[in-house]
C-alpha positions in Angstrom: -10.0 -34.9 56.4 -12.0 -36.0 59.0 -12.1 -34.6 62.4 -13.8 -34.7 65.7 -14.6 -32.0 68.2 -15.0 -32.5 71.8 -16.2 -29.8 73.9 -19.4 -28.1 74.6 -18.1 -24.5 75.3 -17.2 -21.4 73.1 -14.1 -22.6 71.3 -15.2 -26.0 70.2 -19.1 -24.3 69.3 -16.6 -21.8 67.0 -14.5 -24.3 65.5 -17.5 -26.2 64.5 -18.3 -23.6 62.7 -15.4 -22.4 61.4 -14.5 -25.7 60.3 -18.0 -26.6 58.9 -18.2 -23.3 56.8 -14.6 -22.4 55.7 -12.9 -25.6 55.1 -12.7 -29.1 53.7 -12.2 -30.8 56.9 -15.0 -33.0 57.5 -16.4 -33.2 60.8 -17.2 -36.7 62.3 -18.3 -38.5 65.6 -15.1 -39.4 68.0 -16.1 -43.2 67.6 -15.6 -42.6 63.8 -11.8 -42.9 63.9 -11.0 -39.0 62.6 -7.7 -38.8 61.2 -7.5 -35.9 64.2 -9.0 -35.4 67.3 -9.7 -31.6 68.8 -10.2 -31.5 72.4 -11.5 -28.6 74.5 -13.7 -30.0 76.9 -13.1 -30.8 80.8 -10.3 -32.7 82.5 -12.9 -35.7 83.0 -13.7 -36.1 79.1 -10.1 -35.3 78.0 -9.5 -38.1 80.6 -11.7 -40.4 78.6 -10.4 -39.8 75.4 -6.7 -40.3 76.4 -8.0 -43.8 77.6 -10.2 -44.9 74.7 -8.9 -43.5 71.8 -6.1 -43.8 69.2 -5.9 -41.1 66.9 -3.9 -38.0 66.8 -4.9 -35.4 70.1 -5.0 -31.6 69.7 -5.9 -30.2 73.1 -6.5 -26.7 74.7 -8.6 -28.1 77.9 -7.3 -26.8 81.1 -7.7 -27.7 84.5 -5.5 -30.7 83.8 -3.8 -32.5 86.8 -0.8 -34.6 87.0 -2.7 -37.7 86.1 -3.3 -36.5 82.9 0.2 -35.6 81.8 1.2 -38.8 83.2 -1.2 -40.4 81.0 -0.5 -38.6 78.0 3.2 -39.1 78.4 2.4 -43.0 78.5 0.3 -42.8 75.0 1.5 -44.1 72.0 -0.5 -41.8 69.9 0.8 -38.2 69.1 -1.0 -35.7 71.6 -0.3 -31.8 71.1 -1.3 -30.1 74.2 -1.6 -26.0 75.2 -3.8 -24.1 77.1 -3.6 -21.3 74.9 -3.3 -21.9 70.8 -2.9 -17.9 70.2 0.5 -18.4 68.5 0.6 -14.2 68.8 0.3 -14.8 72.8 3.4 -16.9 72.9 5.4 -14.9 70.7 4.2 -11.8 73.4 5.1 -14.1 76.6 8.5 -14.6 75.2 9.9 -11.4 75.8 9.6 -11.4 79.8 11.8 -13.2 82.2 10.8 -11.1 85.5 7.1 -10.0 86.1 5.9 -10.0 89.2 2.1 -9.1 88.7 0.0 -11.1 86.1 -3.7 -10.0 85.8 -6.0 -12.1 83.7 -9.7 -11.2 82.3 -11.9 -13.7 80.5 -15.6 -14.0 79.7 -17.5 -15.2 82.7 -18.4 -18.4 81.3 -14.9 -19.4 81.5 -15.1 -22.6 83.9 -11.4 -22.2 85.1 -9.9 -19.2 87.3 -7.2 -18.9 86.9 -7.2 -19.9 83.1 -4.8 -22.6 81.8 -3.2 -19.9 80.4 -2.1 -17.7 83.6 -0.9 -20.7 85.2 1.3 -21.6 82.3 2.7 -18.0 82.3 3.1 -18.7 86.3 5.3 -21.9 85.7 7.1 -20.1 83.3 7.6 -16.5 85.1 7.4 -17.3 88.7 4.8 -14.2 89.3 4.5 -13.1 92.9 1.1 -11.2 92.8 -2.0 -13.0 90.8 -5.4 -11.6 89.6 -8.5 -13.5 87.9 -10.9 -11.8 87.0 -14.5 -12.8 84.5 -16.5 -10.4 82.7 -19.4 -11.0 80.7 -18.6 -11.0 76.7 -14.9 -10.7 77.1 -12.5 -12.6 74.7 -9.0 -12.8 76.7 -7.2 -10.5 78.2 -3.3 -10.9 80.2 -1.5 -8.2 81.6 2.1 -8.5 83.1 2.8 -5.6 85.2 6.4 -4.6 86.3 5.9 -2.5 89.4 8.0 -0.6 92.3 7.6 2.4 94.6 8.4 4.4 91.7 7.1 3.1 88.8 4.7 0.8 87.0 4.9 -0.7 83.7 2.2 -2.6 81.9 2.5 -4.9 78.9 -0.9 -6.5 77.4 -2.0 -8.9 75.1 -5.7 -9.1 74.3 -7.5 -11.3 72.2 -10.1 -9.6 70.3 -11.8 -12.6 69.7 -11.7 -16.4 69.9 -10.7 -16.5 66.1 -7.3 -15.9 67.5 -6.7 -19.7 68.4 -7.4 -20.2 64.8 -3.8 -20.1 63.2 -2.3 -22.2 66.0 -4.9 -25.3 66.0 -4.9 -25.4 62.1 -0.8 -25.6 62.4 -0.9 -27.9 65.2 -3.3 -30.4 63.4 -1.2 -30.3 60.2 1.9 -31.2 62.9 0.0 -33.6 64.7 -1.4 -35.9 62.0 2.4 -35.9 60.6 3.8 -37.9 64.1 3.4 -41.4 64.7 3.4 -40.8 68.7 4.9 -38.3 71.1 3.7 -35.6 73.8 4.2 -32.3 72.0 3.6 -28.8 73.3 2.4 -25.4 71.5 6.2 -24.7 71.4 7.2 -27.1 68.8 4.4 -25.5 66.4 5.5 -21.9 66.6 
């Protein structure tokens, strides 16, 4: 199966290495009609893909605006979008409904701050305090904190490396190539 991977960041480079070395997927250029386009790029690049290609799209690009989601909804090709493809993370976040503080730590090369995952968490949980930290050679960490005058309770999810996203990405590829059209989220994969 031919797939195209769009993006030049850590996750895109990791995916190219993984798919070339450990799967039967063939990496091709985006204009060669792949079965699936995997996009971890920038909002500008993602917007271009949405406008010009009709293959199924799997995207984890963060920093998207309303205009991007409006175009996703109008498209006829199947699209799955998630700011985070780590299935274990979604299992973790599903347990919480009233979080007061969110602290995230990512690699200092991560472009967006706060991360798309933290924005996603905030949209679900409506958090009152938010901290975004970038550190060299760090993969990804989200702390959900309940705090009051007497107690502080911390729940933490830490991705040990970017391989944590593989299960969600591979499941998403097989999910999206079976769809004729529509906009989907990682929730449909779980």
